[in-house]
Each structure stands twice: as structure tokens, then as C-alpha cells.
PDBQT receptor file of N, H, CA, C and O in Angstrom, charges set to zero:
ATOM      1  N   MET A   1     105.007  99.328  95.941  1.00  0.00    +0.000 N 
ATOM      2  CA  MET A   1     104.658  99.745  97.296  1.00  0.00    +0.000 C 
ATOM      3  C   MET A   1     104.985 101.231  97.510  1.00  0.00    +0.000 C 
ATOM      4  O   MET A   1     104.202 101.962  98.117  1.00  0.00    +0.000 OA
ATOM      5  N   ARG A   2     106.126 101.662  97.016  1.00  0.00    +0.000 N 
ATOM      6  H   ARG A   2     106.762 101.068  96.523  1.00  0.00    +0.000 HD
ATOM      7  CA  ARG A   2     106.510 103.060  97.221  1.00  0.00    +0.000 C 
ATOM      8  C   ARG A   2     105.561 104.009  96.501  1.00  0.00    +0.000 C 
ATOM      9  O   ARG A   2     105.273 105.096  97.003  1.00  0.00    +0.000 OA
ATOM     10  N   GLU A   3     105.073 103.610  95.332  1.00  0.00    +0.000 N 
ATOM     11  H   GLU A   3     105.306 102.727  94.925  1.00  0.00    +0.000 HD
ATOM     12  CA  GLU A   3     104.115 104.458  94.623  1.00  0.00    +0.000 C 
ATOM     13  C   GLU A   3     102.850 104.641  95.459  1.00  0.00    +0.000 C 
ATOM     14  O   GLU A   3     102.286 105.734  95.521  1.00  0.00    +0.000 OA
ATOM     15  N   LYS A   4     102.416 103.560  96.099  1.00  0.00    +0.000 N 
ATOM     16  H   LYS A   4     102.874 102.673  96.049  1.00  0.00    +0.000 HD
ATOM     17  CA  LYS A   4     101.229 103.646  96.944  1.00  0.00    +0.000 C 
ATOM     18  C   LYS A   4     101.485 104.581  98.122  1.00  0.00    +0.000 C 
ATOM     19  O   LYS A   4     100.624 105.389  98.470  1.00  0.00    +0.000 OA
ATOM     20  N   GLU A   5     102.657 104.475  98.733  1.00  0.00    +0.000 N 
ATOM     21  H   GLU A   5     103.356 103.818  98.450  1.00  0.00    +0.000 HD
ATOM     22  CA  GLU A   5     102.996 105.353  99.850  1.00  0.00    +0.000 C 
ATOM     23  C   GLU A   5     103.033 106.809  99.407  1.00  0.00    +0.000 C 
ATOM     24  O   GLU A   5     102.570 107.688 100.134  1.00  0.00    +0.000 OA
ATOM     25  N   LYS A   6     103.581 107.076  98.217  1.00  0.00    +0.000 N 
ATOM     26  H   LYS A   6     103.957 106.362  97.626  1.00  0.00    +0.000 HD
ATOM     27  CA  LYS A   6     103.622 108.437  97.707  1.00  0.00    +0.000 C 
ATOM     28  C   LYS A   6     102.208 108.970  97.515  1.00  0.00    +0.000 C 
ATOM     29  O   LYS A   6     101.912 110.111  97.870  1.00  0.00    +0.000 OA
ATOM     30  N   PHE A   7     101.338 108.136  96.950  1.00  0.00    +0.000 N 
ATOM     31  H   PHE A   7     101.578 107.209  96.661  1.00  0.00    +0.000 HD
ATOM     32  CA  PHE A   7      99.965 108.555  96.705  1.00  0.00    +0.000 C 
ATOM     33  C   PHE A   7      99.253 108.837  98.021  1.00  0.00    +0.000 C 
ATOM     34  O   PHE A   7      98.568 109.852  98.145  1.00  0.00    +0.000 OA
ATOM     35  N   GLU A   8      99.402 107.971  98.987  1.00  0.00    +0.000 N 
ATOM     36  H   GLU A   8      99.959 107.147  98.886  1.00  0.00    +0.000 HD
ATOM     37  CA  GLU A   8      98.752 108.160 100.284  1.00  0.00    +0.000 C 
ATOM     38  C   GLU A   8      99.271 109.419 100.966  1.00  0.00    +0.000 C 
ATOM     39  O   GLU A   8      98.505 110.153 101.590  1.00  0.00    +0.000 OA
ATOM     40  N   GLY A   9     100.567 109.665 100.848  1.00  0.00    +0.000 N 
ATOM     41  H   GLY A   9     101.189 109.069 100.341  1.00  0.00    +0.000 HD
ATOM     42  CA  GLY A   9     101.143 110.872 101.427  1.00  0.00    +0.000 C 
ATOM     43  C   GLY A   9     100.590 112.111 100.766  1.00  0.00    +0.000 C 
ATOM     44  O   GLY A   9     100.285 113.093 101.443  1.00  0.00    +0.000 OA
ATOM     45  N   THR A  10     100.456 112.080  99.450  1.00  0.00    +0.000 N 
ATOM     46  H   THR A  10     100.704 111.282  98.900  1.00  0.00    +0.000 HD
ATOM     47  CA  THR A  10      99.908 113.209  98.711  1.00  0.00    +0.000 C 
ATOM     48  C   THR A  10      98.462 113.431  99.101  1.00  0.00    +0.000 C 
ATOM     49  O   THR A  10      98.027 114.566  99.296  1.00  0.00    +0.000 OA
ATOM     50  N   ASN A  11      97.723 112.347  99.213  1.00  0.00    +0.000 N 
ATOM     51  H   ASN A  11      98.076 111.425  99.055  1.00  0.00    +0.000 HD
ATOM     52  CA  ASN A  11      96.307 112.441  99.563  1.00  0.00    +0.000 C 
ATOM     53  C   ASN A  11      96.136 113.068 100.944  1.00  0.00    +0.000 C 
ATOM     54  O   ASN A  11      95.290 113.942 101.135  1.00  0.00    +0.000 OA
ATOM     55  N   SER A  12      96.934 112.624 101.895  1.00  0.00    +0.000 N 
ATOM     56  H   SER A  12      97.621 111.914 101.741  1.00  0.00    +0.000 HD
ATOM     57  CA  SER A  12      96.799 113.176 103.244  1.00  0.00    +0.000 C 
ATOM     58  C   SER A  12      97.226 114.640 103.269  1.00  0.00    +0.000 C 
ATOM     59  O   SER A  12      96.662 115.439 104.017  1.00  0.00    +0.000 OA
ATOM     60  N   LEU A  13      98.220 114.994 102.455  1.00  0.00    +0.000 N 
ATOM     61  H   LEU A  13      98.678 114.345 101.848  1.00  0.00    +0.000 HD
ATOM     62  CA  LEU A  13      98.649 116.386 102.373  1.00  0.00    +0.000 C 
ATOM     63  C   LEU A  13      97.538 117.246 101.788  1.00  0.00    +0.000 C 
ATOM     64  O   LEU A  13      97.288 118.352 102.267  1.00  0.00    +0.000 OA
ATOM     65  N   GLU A  14      96.872 116.742 100.754  1.00  0.00    +0.000 N 
ATOM     66  H   GLU A  14      97.076 115.843 100.365  1.00  0.00    +0.000 HD
ATOM     67  CA  GLU A  14      95.755 117.477 100.149  1.00  0.00    +0.000 C 
ATOM     68  C   GLU A  14      94.622 117.660 101.160  1.00  0.00    +0.000 C 
ATOM     69  O   GLU A  14      93.990 118.715 101.210  1.00  0.00    +0.000 OA
ATOM     70  N   LEU A  15      94.375 116.628 101.961  1.00  0.00    +0.000 N 
ATOM     71  H   LEU A  15      94.889 115.771 101.920  1.00  0.00    +0.000 HD
ATOM     72  CA  LEU A  15      93.335 116.742 102.990  1.00  0.00    +0.000 C 
ATOM     73  C   LEU A  15      93.704 117.792 104.025  1.00  0.00    +0.000 C 
ATOM     74  O   LEU A  15      92.860 118.584 104.445  1.00  0.00    +0.000 OA
ATOM     75  N   ARG A  16      94.958 117.795 104.432  1.00  0.00    +0.000 N 
ATOM     76  H   ARG A  16      95.643 117.151 104.091  1.00  0.00    +0.000 HD
ATOM     77  CA  ARG A  16      95.403 118.778 105.425  1.00  0.00    +0.000 C 
ATOM     78  C   ARG A  16      95.301 120.192 104.869  1.00  0.00    +0.000 C 
ATOM     79  O   ARG A  16      94.901 121.116 105.577  1.00  0.00    +0.000 OA
ATOM     80  N   VAL A  17      95.665 120.359 103.594  1.00  0.00    +0.000 N 
ATOM     81  H   VAL A  17      95.990 119.608 103.019  1.00  0.00    +0.000 HD
ATOM     82  CA  VAL A  17      95.582 121.677 102.970  1.00  0.00    +0.000 C 
ATOM     83  C   VAL A  17      94.129 122.125 102.894  1.00  0.00    +0.000 C 
ATOM     84  O   VAL A  17      93.820 123.281 103.184  1.00  0.00    +0.000 OA
ATOM     85  N   SER A  18      93.236 121.219 102.507  1.00  0.00    +0.000 N 
ATOM     86  H   SER A  18      93.487 120.280 102.272  1.00  0.00    +0.000 HD
ATOM     87  CA  SER A  18      91.820 121.603 102.418  1.00  0.00    +0.000 C 
ATOM     88  C   SER A  18      91.254 121.930 103.800  1.00  0.00    +0.000 C 
ATOM     89  O   SER A  18      90.426 122.831 103.931  1.00  0.00    +0.000 OA
ATOM     90  N   GLU A  19      91.690 121.212 104.822  1.00  0.00    +0.000 N 
ATOM     91  H   GLU A  19      92.363 120.480 104.716  1.00  0.00    +0.000 HD
ATOM     92  CA  GLU A  19      91.249 121.527 106.187  1.00  0.00    +0.000 C 
ATOM     93  C   GLU A  19      91.746 122.907 106.609  1.00  0.00    +0.000 C 
ATOM     94  O   GLU A  19      91.014 123.673 107.235  1.00  0.00    +0.000 OA
ATOM     95  N   LEU A  20      92.994 123.218 106.263  1.00  0.00    +0.000 N 
ATOM     96  H   LEU A  20      93.589 122.596 105.755  1.00  0.00    +0.000 HD
ATOM     97  CA  LEU A  20      93.540 124.536 106.599  1.00  0.00    +0.000 C 
ATOM     98  C   LEU A  20      92.801 125.637 105.856  1.00  0.00    +0.000 C 
ATOM     99  O   LEU A  20      92.547 126.702 106.417  1.00  0.00    +0.000 OA
ATOM    100  N   GLU A  21      92.456 125.389 104.600  1.00  0.00    +0.000 N 
ATOM    101  H   GLU A  21      92.663 124.523 104.144  1.00  0.00    +0.000 HD
ATOM    102  CA  GLU A  21      91.713 126.385 103.833  1.00  0.00    +0.000 C 
ATOM    103  C   GLU A  21      90.346 126.639 104.468  1.00  0.00    +0.000 C 
ATOM    104  O   GLU A  21      89.892 127.781 104.537  1.00  0.00    +0.000 OA
ATOM    105  N   LYS A  22      89.694 125.574 104.930  1.00  0.00    +0.000 N 
ATOM    106  H   LYS A  22      90.063 124.646 104.875  1.00  0.00    +0.000 HD
ATOM    107  CA  LYS A  22      88.402 125.737 105.604  1.00  0.00    +0.000 C 
ATOM    108  C   LYS A  22      88.555 126.562 106.875  1.00  0.00    +0.000 C 
ATOM    109  O   LYS A  22      87.741 127.443 107.149  1.00  0.00    +0.000 OA
ATOM    110  N   LYS A  23      89.599 126.276 107.652  1.00  0.00    +0.000 N 
ATOM    111  H   LYS A  23      90.260 125.560 107.429  1.00  0.00    +0.000 HD
ATOM    112  CA  LYS A  23      89.831 127.024 108.887  1.00  0.00    +0.000 C 
ATOM    113  C   LYS A  23      90.111 128.489 108.598  1.00  0.00    +0.000 C 
ATOM    114  O   LYS A  23      89.639 129.367 109.319  1.00  0.00    +0.000 OA
ATOM    115  N   LEU A  24      90.889 128.761 107.531  1.00  0.00    +0.000 N 
ATOM    116  H   LEU A  24      91.273 128.047 106.946  1.00  0.00    +0.000 HD
ATOM    117  CA  LEU A  24      91.175 130.143 107.159  1.00  0.00    +0.000 C 
ATOM    118  C   LEU A  24      89.907 130.879 106.766  1.00  0.00    +0.000 C 
ATOM    119  O   LEU A  24      89.735 132.046 107.117  1.00  0.00    +0.000 OA
ATOM    120  N   GLN A  25      89.021 130.213 106.045  1.00  0.00    +0.000 N 
ATOM    121  H   GLN A  25      89.162 129.265 105.761  1.00  0.00    +0.000 HD
ATOM    122  CA  GLN A  25      87.749 130.825 105.677  1.00  0.00    +0.000 C 
ATOM    123  C   GLN A  25      86.926 131.140 106.914  1.00  0.00    +0.000 C 
ATOM    124  O   GLN A  25      86.303 132.199 106.993  1.00  0.00    +0.000 OA
ATOM    125  N   GLU A  26      86.917 130.231 107.879  1.00  0.00    +0.000 N 
ATOM    126  H   GLU A  26      87.423 129.371 107.815  1.00  0.00    +0.000 HD
ATOM    127  CA  GLU A  26      86.190 130.475 109.128  1.00  0.00    +0.000 C 
ATOM    128  C   GLU A  26      86.767 131.672 109.873  1.00  0.00    +0.000 C 
ATOM    129  O   GLU A  26      86.023 132.504 110.393  1.00  0.00    +0.000 OA
ATOM    130  N   ILE A  27      88.090 131.756 109.923  1.00  0.00    +0.000 N 
ATOM    131  H   ILE A  27      88.694 131.080 109.501  1.00  0.00    +0.000 HD
ATOM    132  CA  ILE A  27      88.748 132.863 110.615  1.00  0.00    +0.000 C 
ATOM    133  C   ILE A  27      88.425 134.183 109.923  1.00  0.00    +0.000 C 
ATOM    134  O   ILE A  27      88.118 135.177 110.582  1.00  0.00    +0.000 OA
ATOM    135  N   LYS A  28      88.494 134.189 108.590  1.00  0.00    +0.000 N 
ATOM    136  H   LYS A  28      88.742 133.381 108.055  1.00  0.00    +0.000 HD
ATOM    137  CA  LYS A  28      88.174 135.413 107.840  1.00  0.00    +0.000 C 
ATOM    138  C   LYS A  28      86.737 135.832 108.102  1.00  0.00    +0.000 C 
ATOM    139  O   LYS A  28      86.463 137.016 108.295  1.00  0.00    +0.000 OA
ATOM    140  N   PHE A  29      85.822 134.879 108.111  1.00  0.00    +0.000 N 
ATOM    141  H   PHE A  29      86.045 133.917 107.954  1.00  0.00    +0.000 HD
ATOM    142  CA  PHE A  29      84.413 135.186 108.366  1.00  0.00    +0.000 C 
ATOM    143  C   PHE A  29      84.232 135.777 109.758  1.00  0.00    +0.000 C 
ATOM    144  O   PHE A  29      83.511 136.759 109.933  1.00  0.00    +0.000 OA
ATOM    145  N   LYS A  30      84.889 135.173 110.751  1.00  0.00    +0.000 N 
ATOM    146  H   LYS A  30      85.475 134.375 110.609  1.00  0.00    +0.000 HD
ATOM    147  CA  LYS A  30      84.789 135.679 112.119  1.00  0.00    +0.000 C 
ATOM    148  C   LYS A  30      85.355 137.090 112.231  1.00  0.00    +0.000 C 
ATOM    149  O   LYS A  30      84.786 137.941 112.915  1.00  0.00    +0.000 OA
ATOM    150  N   MET A  31      86.480 137.336 111.554  1.00  0.00    +0.000 N 
ATOM    151  H   MET A  31      86.942 136.645 110.999  1.00  0.00    +0.000 HD
ATOM    152  CA  MET A  31      87.093 138.661 111.596  1.00  0.00    +0.000 C 
ATOM    153  C   MET A  31      86.173 139.697 110.960  1.00  0.00    +0.000 C 
ATOM    154  O   MET A  31      86.021 140.801 111.484  1.00  0.00    +0.000 OA
ATOM    155  N   GLU A  32      85.560 139.346 109.835  1.00  0.00    +0.000 N 
ATOM    156  H   GLU A  32      85.683 138.450 109.409  1.00  0.00    +0.000 HD
ATOM    157  CA  GLU A  32      84.650 140.273 109.169  1.00  0.00    +0.000 C 
ATOM    158  C   GLU A  32      83.424 140.537 110.044  1.00  0.00    +0.000 C 
ATOM    159  O   GLU A  32      82.929 141.663 110.105  1.00  0.00    +0.000 OA
ATOM    160  N   SER A  33      82.943 139.504 110.713  1.00  0.00    +0.000 N 
ATOM    161  H   SER A  33      83.346 138.590 110.664  1.00  0.00    +0.000 HD
ATOM    162  CA  SER A  33      81.802 139.669 111.616  1.00  0.00    +0.000 C 
ATOM    163  C   SER A  33      82.156 140.592 112.773  1.00  0.00    +0.000 C 
ATOM    164  O   SER A  33      81.366 141.455 113.155  1.00  0.00    +0.000 OA
ATOM    165  N   GLN A  34      83.341 140.405 113.325  1.00  0.00    +0.000 N 
ATOM    166  H   GLN A  34      83.984 139.704 113.015  1.00  0.00    +0.000 HD
ATOM    167  CA  GLN A  34      83.772 141.245 114.440  1.00  0.00    +0.000 C 
ATOM    168  C   GLN A  34      83.942 142.691 113.999  1.00  0.00    +0.000 C 
ATOM    169  O   GLN A  34      83.608 143.611 114.746  1.00  0.00    +0.000 OA
ATOM    170  N   LYS A  35      84.463 142.901 112.779  1.00  0.00    +0.000 N 
ATOM    171  H   LYS A  35      84.734 142.154 112.172  1.00  0.00    +0.000 HD
ATOM    172  CA  LYS A  35      84.595 144.262 112.265  1.00  0.00    +0.000 C 
ATOM    173  C   LYS A  35      83.230 144.912 112.126  1.00  0.00    +0.000 C 
ATOM    174  O   LYS A  35      83.054 146.077 112.483  1.00  0.00    +0.000 OA
ATOM    175  N   ALA A  36      82.266 144.166 111.609  1.00  0.00    +0.000 N 
ATOM    176  H   ALA A  36      82.410 143.220 111.319  1.00  0.00    +0.000 HD
ATOM    177  CA  ALA A  36      80.914 144.705 111.437  1.00  0.00    +0.000 C 
ATOM    178  C   ALA A  36      80.296 145.046 112.789  1.00  0.00    +0.000 C 
ATOM    179  O   ALA A  36      79.659 146.090 112.936  1.00  0.00    +0.000 OA
ATOM    180  N   GLU A  37      80.480 144.172 113.777  1.00  0.00    +0.000 N 
ATOM    181  H   GLU A  37      80.998 143.324 113.657  1.00  0.00    +0.000 HD
ATOM    182  CA  GLU A  37      79.954 144.437 115.119  1.00  0.00    +0.000 C 
ATOM    183  C   GLU A  37      80.609 145.672 115.725  1.00  0.00    +0.000 C 
ATOM    184  O   GLU A  37      79.945 146.491 116.359  1.00  0.00    +0.000 OA
ATOM    185  N   LYS A  38      81.898 145.795 115.526  1.00  0.00    +0.000 N 
ATOM    186  H   LYS A  38      82.437 145.130 115.010  1.00  0.00    +0.000 HD
ATOM    187  CA  LYS A  38      82.637 146.934 116.068  1.00  0.00    +0.000 C 
ATOM    188  C   LYS A  38      82.144 148.234 115.436  1.00  0.00    +0.000 C 
ATOM    189  O   LYS A  38      81.931 149.231 116.127  1.00  0.00    +0.000 OA
ATOM    190  N   LYS A  39      81.967 148.212 114.117  1.00  0.00    +0.000 N 
ATOM    191  H   LYS A  39      82.140 147.403 113.556  1.00  0.00    +0.000 HD
ATOM    192  CA  LYS A  39      81.480 149.406 113.428  1.00  0.00    +0.000 C 
ATOM    193  C   LYS A  39      80.090 149.787 113.918  1.00  0.00    +0.000 C 
ATOM    194  O   LYS A  39      79.816 150.959 114.176  1.00  0.00    +0.000 OA
ATOM    195  N   SER A  40      79.214 148.793 114.048  1.00  0.00    +0.000 N 
ATOM    196  H   SER A  40      79.437 147.841 113.839  1.00  0.00    +0.000 HD
ATOM    197  CA  SER A  40      77.849 149.099 114.489  1.00  0.00    +0.000 C 
ATOM    198  C   SER A  40      77.848 149.591 115.937  1.00  0.00    +0.000 C 
ATOM    199  O   SER A  40      77.060 150.470 116.285  1.00  0.00    +0.000 OA
ATOM    200  N   PHE A  41      78.712 149.042 116.777  1.00  0.00    +0.000 N 
ATOM    201  H   PHE A  41      79.352 148.328 116.494  1.00  0.00    +0.000 HD
ATOM    202  CA  PHE A  41      78.801 149.486 118.166  1.00  0.00    +0.000 C 
ATOM    203  C   PHE A  41      79.208 150.952 118.233  1.00  0.00    +0.000 C 
ATOM    204  O   PHE A  41      78.597 151.745 118.949  1.00  0.00    +0.000 OA
ATOM    205  N   PHE A  42      80.253 151.306 117.475  1.00  0.00    +0.000 N 
ATOM    206  H   PHE A  42      80.749 150.662 116.893  1.00  0.00    +0.000 HD
ATOM    207  CA  PHE A  42      80.718 152.689 117.507  1.00  0.00    +0.000 C 
ATOM    208  C   PHE A  42      79.702 153.636 116.869  1.00  0.00    +0.000 C 
ATOM    209  O   PHE A  42      79.588 154.794 117.269  1.00  0.00    +0.000 OA
ATOM    210  N   LYS A  43      78.975 153.142 115.885  1.00  0.00    +0.000 N 
ATOM    211  H   LYS A  43      79.067 152.201 115.560  1.00  0.00    +0.000 HD
ATOM    212  CA  LYS A  43      77.930 153.962 115.272  1.00  0.00    +0.000 C 
ATOM    213  C   LYS A  43      76.831 154.265 116.296  1.00  0.00    +0.000 C 
ATOM    214  O   LYS A  43      76.373 155.403 116.402  1.00  0.00    +0.000 OA
ATOM    215  N   ILE A  44      76.416 153.252 117.039  1.00  0.00    +0.000 N 
ATOM    216  H   ILE A  44      76.788 152.328 116.952  1.00  0.00    +0.000 HD
ATOM    217  CA  ILE A  44      75.398 153.438 118.080  1.00  0.00    +0.000 C 
ATOM    218  C   ILE A  44      75.923 154.366 119.166  1.00  0.00    +0.000 C 
ATOM    219  O   ILE A  44      75.217 155.270 119.612  1.00  0.00    +0.000 OA
ATOM    220  N   LEU A  45      77.154 154.143 119.589  1.00  0.00    +0.000 N 
ATOM    221  H   LEU A  45      77.728 153.408 119.227  1.00  0.00    +0.000 HD
ATOM    222  CA  LEU A  45      77.759 154.975 120.637  1.00  0.00    +0.000 C 
ATOM    223  C   LEU A  45      77.848 156.431 120.190  1.00  0.00    +0.000 C 
ATOM    224  O   LEU A  45      77.530 157.340 120.956  1.00  0.00    +0.000 OA
ATOM    225  N   ARG A  46      78.271 156.646 118.974  1.00  0.00    +0.000 N 
ATOM    226  H   ARG A  46      78.529 155.907 118.351  1.00  0.00    +0.000 HD
ATOM    227  CA  ARG A  46      78.380 158.009 118.443  1.00  0.00    +0.000 C 
ATOM    228  C   ARG A  46      77.011 158.673 118.375  1.00  0.00    +0.000 C 
ATOM    229  O   ARG A  46      76.868 159.850 118.707  1.00  0.00    +0.000 OA
ATOM    230  N   ASN A  47      76.012 157.920 117.947  1.00  0.00    +0.000 N 
ATOM    231  H   ASN A  47      76.128 156.964 117.678  1.00  0.00    +0.000 HD
ATOM    232  CA  ASN A  47      74.652 158.476 117.889  1.00  0.00    +0.000 C 
ATOM    233  C   ASN A  47      74.138 158.853 119.277  1.00  0.00    +0.000 C 
ATOM    234  O   ASN A  47      73.465 159.872 119.434  1.00  0.00    +0.000 OA
ATOM    235  N   ARG A  48      74.449 158.046 120.271  1.00  0.00    +0.000 N 
ATOM    236  H   ARG A  48      74.996 157.218 120.144  1.00  0.00    +0.000 HD
ATOM    237  CA  ARG A  48      74.003 158.337 121.636  1.00  0.00    +0.000 C 
ATOM    238  C   ARG A  48      74.706 159.578 122.196  1.00  0.00    +0.000 C 
ATOM    239  O   ARG A  48      74.108 160.369 122.925  1.00  0.00    +0.000 OA
ATOM    240  N   LEU A  49      75.968 159.727 121.847  1.00  0.00    +0.000 N 
ATOM    241  H   LEU A  49      76.454 159.084 121.256  1.00  0.00    +0.000 HD
ATOM    242  CA  LEU A  49      76.719 160.875 122.356  1.00  0.00    +0.000 C 
ATOM    243  C   LEU A  49      76.294 162.169 121.690  1.00  0.00    +0.000 C 
ATOM    244  O   LEU A  49      76.321 163.224 122.324  1.00  0.00    +0.000 OA
ATOM    245  N   THR A  50      75.904 162.111 120.432  1.00  0.00    +0.000 N 
ATOM    246  H   THR A  50      75.882 161.254 119.917  1.00  0.00    +0.000 HD
ATOM    247  CA  THR A  50      75.523 163.339 119.727  1.00  0.00    +0.000 C 
ATOM    248  C   THR A  50      74.076 163.734 120.002  1.00  0.00    +0.000 C 
ATOM    249  O   THR A  50      73.710 164.895 119.820  1.00  0.00    +0.000 OA
ATOM    250  N   ASN A  51      73.261 162.799 120.433  1.00  0.00    +0.000 N 
ATOM    251  H   ASN A  51      73.559 161.855 120.581  1.00  0.00    +0.000 HD
ATOM    252  CA  ASN A  51      71.837 163.111 120.680  1.00  0.00    +0.000 C 
ATOM    253  C   ASN A  51      71.585 163.493 122.096  1.00  0.00    +0.000 C 
ATOM    254  O   ASN A  51      70.447 163.783 122.464  1.00  0.00    +0.000 OA
TER     255      ASN A  51
């Protein structure tokens, strides 16, 4: 019985880790998207100010 409990605990831990990894990837993607938007915004703003 204890071996089964250990396995189930490990399995749930692996699931939690994989869920966290997915969330981290989503956060990284969002951050990169926001950086790109910020850069393009400032590029447009700079072009408007110089023209």
C-alpha cells in the first residue's frame, strides 16, 4: 500500500511541476509580447516626434 501511495504522490508532483512549467512558458511568452509591443510603441512615437 505504501508503495502505491509513494507512486501516486510522485505522479501528482510530476503533474504539478508540468503545470508550473506550462504557466512559466505562458508568462515568458506574455512578457516577450509586451516587450515587443513596448518597443514598437516607442518606435512609432519616436518617428512621430522626429517627423
